[in-house]
C-alpha positions as CSV (number, residue, x, y, z in Angstrom):
1,M,74.2,114.3,70.1
2,P,75.7,112.4,72.5
3,Y,73.1,112.3,75.1
4,R,69.4,110.6,74.2
5,S,66.4,110.2,76.0
6,K,65.3,106.9,76.8
7,A,63.2,106.8,73.3
8,G,66.2,107.6,71.5
9,D,65.7,111.3,71.0
10,P,68.2,114.2,71.4
11,L,68.0,115.6,74.7
12,L,67.6,119.4,73.9
13,H,66.3,122.4,75.6
14,V,64.7,125.0,73.2
15,D,66.3,128.5,74.2
16,H,65.4,132.2,73.6
17,V,68.3,133.5,71.9
18,D,67.4,136.7,73.9
19,G,66.5,135.9,77.2
20,H,62.8,135.6,77.5
21,A,62.8,137.1,81.0
22,S,64.8,140.0,79.0
23,G,62.4,140.7,76.6
24,G,63.7,138.0,74.4
25,R,60.8,137.2,71.2
26,D,58.5,134.3,71.6
27,Y,59.1,133.4,67.8
28,P,60.6,130.7,66.2
29,D,63.6,132.9,64.4
30,S,64.9,133.9,67.6
31,M,64.7,130.5,69.3
32,I,67.2,127.8,68.8
33,A,67.7,124.1,70.4
34,L,70.5,123.9,72.6
35,C,72.2,120.7,74.4
36,A,72.4,121.0,78.2
37,T,76.0,122.3,78.3
38,C,75.7,124.5,75.4
39,H,72.3,126.2,77.1
40,D,74.5,126.5,80.3
41,N,77.5,128.1,78.3
42,K,75.4,130.6,76.5
43,T,73.5,131.5,79.8
44,R,76.5,131.4,82.3
45,G,79.7,130.9,80.4
46,M,82.6,133.5,80.1
47,E,81.9,133.6,76.2
48,A,78.1,133.7,76.9
49,A,77.9,137.5,74.5
50,A,79.8,135.9,71.8
51,L,77.9,132.7,71.5
52,T,74.5,134.6,71.6
53,E,75.6,136.8,68.8
54,L,76.4,133.3,66.7
55,L,73.3,131.9,68.0
56,R,71.1,134.8,66.7
57,V,72.4,134.2,63.5
58,E,72.2,130.7,63.2
59,A,68.4,131.1,64.4
60,L,67.4,133.2,61.9
61,R,69.4,131.4,59.1
62,R,67.7,128.2,60.1
63,H,64.4,129.8,60.2
64,Q,64.4,131.2,56.9
65,A,65.8,127.9,55.3
66,L,62.9,126.2,56.6
67,M,60.6,128.7,55.2
68,R,61.9,128.7,52.0
69,K,61.1,124.8,52.1
70,R,57.6,125.4,52.4
């Protein structure tokens, strides 16, 4: 990540893949961490719908992989 906090941690936004205000679920399998630029692109960018579809698949994949490790 190119941007870091003063403590050295990545600066990320936790995002509801499907907007929370529009009924997006508040569950880990439908949330993903994004940098501010990607978050803005997903929210207001010209390709927001396509990016949302990719992130929906990726969020679920990562959640399932994490659950398998337990």
